[in-house]
Residue, then its C-alpha position, 0 to 999 in steps of 0.5 A: m420562905d425563911a430568912l435562909h431561903e430568902g437569901w438564896r432567892q435574892a441571889v437567884e433573882a440577881a443572877r437571872g439571865g446568867a448562870v442561875y444554878r451557880a449563883l444558887a450554889d454560891a449562896i448555899a456555899a456561903d451559908i455552909a461556910a458561915g455555919r448557918l447550915a450545920p454539918g449533916a443538915a439536909l438541903p430542901p428537896q429539889r422539887r420543893l426548892a425549885w418551886g419556892l425559888g421559881v426556877a426549874i428543877a434542873t437548875v436546882t439539880r445543877a446547883y446541888d451537883e456543883l456543891s457536890a463537886r466542891g466537896l460541900v454536900t453529899a447525896e445518898v438514896g433515901r437521905g437526900t442531899r446533906v451538908g458534908r462534915r466540917r473539915r478538920a484542921d488536917d483535912g484538904v482544902i476545897a480549891p476554887r472552881e478555877a484553881a481546881r481545873p487541870r492546867r497545861r504548862r504554859e504554851t511555848s512560841a513553837e506551840a503557838e503555831d498549833e491552832t489547837a494548843l490552849i493559851d492560858l490567860s487566866l493567871a497573872q504571872p511574869a514570863d521574863p526568861a531573865a528570871a530563870a537565868a538569875l535563879s540559876r546564878t543564885l542557886a550556884a552561888l548558894a551551893a558554894a556558900p559556906q552558910a548554905a547548911e543554915l537553910l536546912a535548919y529551923q528558922p525563927a518562926r517569923g523569919a530570919a532577920r535579914h529576910r524580914a529586913a528585905g521584906a520591909a524594904w520591898l513593902g516600902r514606898a513613897g518615903w515609908s517602910p514598915d519596921p522590920a520587927r513588925v514583918t513576918v516572912t510567909a510562904g507566899a501572899q496566900h499564906a499571909l492572907v490566911v494568917a492575917l484572917a486568922a489573926i483578926a476574925a474567928p469563924g462566923e465573924a464578918v470581914a468586909v471586902e470589895g464586891l469583886a475580889n481576888p479569888s484567893i481572898l474568897a478561898a481564904a475566907r471560906f477556909r477560915g469560915i469567915r463571912l464576907k460582906p461585899l462593898p461597892i466599888d468605883a474607879e478608885g476601889a472600895a468606898p470608905a463611906a460604905l465600910d463605915r455604914l456596914a460597921a454601924e450595921d453589923g456589930r460582928l464586923r471585925g475589919a476589911i480586906l481590901s486592895p487599894s493598889l491595882h485592885n484585882p480584877t479591875g485595876a483600880s487604885m485609891g488616891p491619897a484622899r481616899r486612903a486617908d478616908l479609909a484610914h479614918v474609918i478604920a481608926r474610928r470604928g476600931l476595925f482591922l484592915i488587911e491591905d492586899d498590896v501584892h500587885a503594887p510592885l507592877a507600878p513604877p516606884a513613884a506611881l502609887p501613894a504610900p500604903v494605908a498601913a503608913l497612915c494607920p500602922d496599929q490597925v493595918l496588916l499589910v500583905g506583900s509578895p514579889s510573885k507578880v514580878l519575880g515569879p509565883g514559884l518562889r512562894v515568898g510573901w510578907l505580912a507587916a502587922p501590929a504588935a497587938l496581934d503578935d500572939r495570934i499571928a504566931a499561933a496561925l504560923w505554927a498551925s499552918a506552916w511553922m515557918a516559911p521555907p528559908l530557901g525561897a526567902e534567901i533567894v528573894t533577899r539576895w535579889i532585893d539586896d543586889g538589885t536583881a529584883e528591881t531589874l526584873a520588876t522594871a522588865a515586867r512593867a515594860a512587858n505589860l505596857r508593851r502587851r497593853a499596846l498589842l491589846d489595843q492594836r489587835l482588839p480596838g474598841l474593846d470595852l476595857t478597864l486597864a490601869p497603865a501598870c496593871a498585869h491584867a485587863w478587865i474586859g466588859l462584855g456589854p453592848d459593843r461591836g454592833h450588838d445590843r445585848v449583854w454576853d453572859p461571862d461564863r458562856f464567854a469563858e467557855a467559848a473562849e476556851a473552846a477557841g483556845v484561850r482561857v480567861a477568868p469570868a467575872r463570877a470567879f471574882t464575885v462575892p455573893p450576893v453581888p451579881a456577876p457583871a458581864a465581864a472577864r479578866l485577861s492576863l497580860a503577863a501569862a503568855p511566855d512571849d509576845a508571839v503567844f500573846l498575839k496568837a491568843l489575841d487573834r483567837l479572841a478577835r475572831l471570837l468577838d467578831p460581830r459576824a461570829a459572836p451570836s452563834s459562838l457566844r450565845p448572848i443573853a437578852 
């Protein structure tokens, strides 16, 4: 078996007892993204690959079907299964499996009485009605403002000066804030991630990331054709020593994309010492760090250390957004980056969006300037703490990882509640959805070839109010009842 197939075998072995077909599909997809499988290349015949990997033919069939559903391969009679053509810059992007599923609107309190209505706790978004009221007031004020017409015109590519200054204020904490001249306004944090990746790495080059990572990061890397190298994580997130070793081993490693503050999905945060160690490794190895700081506003202002960008500003690209406390629909983000990357960032901006929509940036700027943003952030923090208490009350004894400020909980599905077996996270997610609650299984966050742990992420902020959230918890409590779990969750040995 050649080196390519050996990587597939390792992915399959790591997933034994779980969704092996999906692990195989992920491994093949990673090789396609990295260019190791060129457009038009034929995948091995299913029977031969099944024999070589020691799996059932049905497993390979499901893996190929999964790749086809992602738009990565095509199957034709007489030609077998082949890698699809490489997407042009104007082609659509294949969304992650979780994002591609049809989504209902968020359930209302009245609908919470309906036992069949789906409650989606897979996404983290605030649910404070005060935000809608603030939006109405601001839109009315904008409509009456004499300068409203300016928002219909082209803006400077990196954003209007006042919008960049507001972004610098939002990104700052612990006595530090970036120079507004180094801040670029983007169409949300996801846009900032794509621009940042384009600035530091070319297709085929490698970037390190936590072994469990934000699915948006995985999608951005896949879109750019960038290889992701997983790093081990612990209670403080990624280990700087592991990044140091990886940089020594891989000469094509361009940098890392990490979440030092309220990591998604585990909620881990780096302390000051680890941030200093990370900055030291980045500087010594000549790497770039994309610092995902999107969840940081969920913590009280003094609860987190300064970003790593404060320690190493010439090599860190800081990504921030108000979406977790103001709402994702505004699509506003910021990227604070070194001056050395200005040309690359400008090129990525021009190719991807020309400029961020100025209307959303103006709304957020006004909210930052008049204190509305901090008022809504304070309310979001209080709501998350309140729902954390409800979670502890309704699901006592749950194997739970949840930072006090986090908007999501990382639920362990290992031996608990009287069981001595581990639940498969994909099967748990399927059973939860059948029970009326959507959660995000661990595989959505897993970077191949890291095996998916027995865990799932549950959002505290997704439900529109506490009544709906309690309804979801009650459904999960019934599902996790040891008297019902063996049949409904189908545990694996």
